[in-house]
C-alpha positions, 0 to 999 in steps of 0.5 A: 538368305538373310534368314529367309528360305524358299517357301517362306511367305513374305510381304514386300514391295515389288521391284521395280514398281514398288507395289505392296504384295505378298507371296511365296519365295521361289528363288534367290538372286544374290547379285542384281544391279540393285542388291540381293533379290528374290523371285516369288509367286505373287498372290495378288497377280498370280504370276512370278514377280521380283523383289529386293531383299531390302523390300521385305516387310518383316512385320506387316501392319493390319492395314498392309495385310488388309490391302493385299487381301482386298486386292486378292478378293477384287481379282477373284471377284472380277475373274468370277464375273461372267462376260456380258452377252448382247 
């Protein structure tokens, strides 16, 4: 769909919150109330998210890539912290 296929890794703005994200396309949705969309496995949240095809960023900037990478690293660090015991 629109030059993208299942398995492609894309940078996009999630729907409906508009947050920058990155992930692997899993399914396409040709008909949504806002236009064509897709479901992807978000590397930031680790869950399935939805985005519109129009929100795909074909050539992400270095700043956009760094922002996503920082969010992923922050999630990894917080999940590796051991809970504090009293």
